[in-house]
C-alpha positions as CSV (number, residue, x, y, z in Angstrom):
1,M,0.0,0.0,0.0
2,G,3.0,2.3,0.2
3,V,2.3,3.6,3.7
4,P,3.5,2.4,7.2
5,L,1.2,-0.1,8.8
6,S,0.6,2.4,11.6
7,R,-1.2,4.7,9.2
8,L,-3.8,2.1,8.1
9,S,-7.3,2.1,9.5
10,I,-8.9,-1.1,10.8
11,S,-11.1,-1.3,7.6
12,E,-7.9,-0.9,5.5
13,L,-6.2,-3.7,7.4
14,H,-9.3,-5.9,7.0
15,R,-9.3,-5.3,3.2
16,E,-5.5,-6.0,3.1
17,V,-5.6,-9.4,5.0
18,T,-8.6,-10.6,2.9
19,S,-7.3,-9.5,-0.5
20,R,-3.9,-11.2,0.2
21,G,-5.7,-14.4,1.1
22,I,-4.3,-14.4,4.7
23,V,-7.9,-15.1,5.8
24,A,-11.2,-15.5,4.0
25,K,-13.1,-13.6,6.7
26,V,-12.1,-11.8,9.8
27,S,-13.9,-9.5,12.3
28,G,-12.6,-6.1,13.5
29,M,-12.3,-7.5,17.0
30,T,-10.0,-10.3,15.8
31,L,-7.8,-7.8,14.0
32,W,-7.5,-5.7,17.1
33,R,-6.7,-8.9,19.1
34,W,-3.9,-9.8,16.6
35,L,-2.5,-6.3,16.8
36,N,-2.6,-6.2,20.6
37,E,-0.9,-9.6,20.9
38,D,1.9,-8.6,18.5
39,A,5.2,-7.5,20.1
40,I,5.9,-4.8,17.4
41,K,2.7,-2.7,17.9
42,P,3.1,-0.8,14.6
43,W,0.3,1.6,15.3
44,R,2.4,3.2,18.0
45,Y,4.9,5.8,16.7
46,R,6.8,8.8,17.9
47,S,7.9,11.8,16.0
48,W,10.8,14.0,17.1
49,I,12.8,17.0,16.0
50,F,16.4,16.3,15.2
51,P,18.6,19.2,16.5
52,R,20.0,21.1,13.5
53,D,21.7,23.9,15.4
54,P,25.5,23.4,15.5
55,D,25.5,25.0,19.0
56,F,22.7,22.8,20.3
57,S,24.8,20.9,22.8
58,Y,26.2,24.2,24.3
59,K,22.8,25.8,24.5
60,A,21.1,22.7,25.9
61,A,23.9,22.3,28.5
62,R,23.3,25.8,29.8
63,I,19.6,25.0,30.3
64,L,20.3,21.7,31.9
65,D,22.8,23.3,34.3
66,L,20.1,25.8,35.3
67,Y,17.7,22.9,36.1
68,E,20.5,21.4,38.2
69,G,20.9,24.7,40.1
70,F,24.0,26.1,38.4
71,W,24.8,29.2,36.4
72,K,28.2,29.6,34.7
73,G,29.6,26.9,36.9
74,R,28.4,28.4,40.2
75,P,25.6,27.2,42.4
76,L,22.5,29.3,42.5
77,G,21.4,30.9,45.8
78,N,18.2,30.5,47.8
79,R,16.8,33.7,46.3
80,D,17.4,32.7,42.7
81,Y,14.5,31.4,40.6
82,I,14.2,29.4,37.5
83,I,10.9,29.9,35.7
84,S,9.8,27.7,32.8
85,A,6.8,29.5,31.2
86,D,4.5,29.2,28.2
87,E,1.3,30.6,26.9
88,K,-1.9,29.4,25.3
89,T,-3.4,32.1,23.1
90,S,-6.9,32.7,21.8
91,I,-8.8,30.8,24.4
92,Q,-12.5,31.5,23.8
93,A,-13.9,32.9,27.1
94,R,-17.6,32.1,27.6
95,K,-20.0,32.8,30.4
96,R,-23.0,30.5,30.8
97,K,-26.3,32.3,30.8
98,H,-27.3,30.5,34.0
99,D,-25.2,29.1,36.8
100,T,-24.4,25.4,36.9
101,L,-26.6,23.5,39.4
102,G,-24.7,21.0,41.4
103,P,-25.7,17.3,41.7
104,K,-28.3,16.3,44.2
105,P,-29.4,12.8,45.4
106,G,-31.0,11.2,42.3
107,Q,-30.3,14.2,40.1
108,A,-27.2,14.8,37.9
109,M,-25.4,18.1,37.7
110,R,-27.1,20.5,35.3
111,I,-25.1,22.8,33.0
112,E,-26.7,25.5,30.9
113,N,-25.9,24.9,27.2
114,E,-26.3,28.6,26.2
115,Y,-23.5,31.1,26.8
116,K,-22.3,34.6,26.0
117,R,-19.0,35.2,24.3
118,K,-16.5,37.1,26.4
119,G,-13.7,37.4,23.8
120,A,-10.4,35.6,23.3
121,W,-8.0,35.4,26.2
122,T,-4.4,34.2,26.8
123,Y,-3.5,31.8,29.5
124,L,0.1,32.2,30.8
125,A,1.5,29.3,32.9
126,A,4.8,28.9,34.6
127,W,6.7,26.4,36.7
128,D,9.1,27.3,39.4
129,T,11.5,24.5,38.7
130,R,13.4,24.8,42.0
131,R,10.4,24.9,44.2
132,A,8.1,22.6,42.2
133,K,5.3,25.2,42.1
134,I,3.0,25.8,39.2
135,F,1.1,29.0,38.7
136,G,-0.8,30.8,35.9
137,R,-3.1,33.6,35.0
138,C,-5.5,34.7,32.3
139,E,-4.8,37.9,30.4
140,E,-6.8,39.7,27.8
141,K,-3.7,40.0,25.6
142,N,-0.2,38.5,25.4
143,G,3.1,40.3,25.4
144,I,5.9,41.4,27.7
145,A,3.7,43.2,30.2
146,P,1.4,40.2,30.9
147,F,4.5,38.0,31.1
148,D,6.1,40.4,33.7
149,R,2.9,40.2,35.7
150,L,3.1,36.4,35.6
151,V,6.7,36.4,36.9
152,S,5.9,39.0,39.5
């Protein structure tokens, strides 16, 4: 078929085993059982980025040293922080038209399906790597000022 086995759907696998004469008939459950019993597990795959920067090792070593608590060969002090941060932009903020009603005996929680749009927000998150603390905040816009507020 010209593609890796991991890219085939169960119906394509079914067509392949019957057209090759491996079996005359087979159920989808049997195909899944065969795949699960096989040691190779071809549907599992990983992609990665191969470092192309010639200075990758040097740059990575500086970051790894920070995570170990060192900067330029010297240990960091108790008042030094290492923050690993990221942002998720364009989160659609919505406000439900009515409050959610919690569950009661014999009654499931009820959530209003209608909402009002409240614009797109940015979520900034950070991890204090030395103290194992995670923190974050929502901002109406991204940029240096919101990042500075996160760090502060």
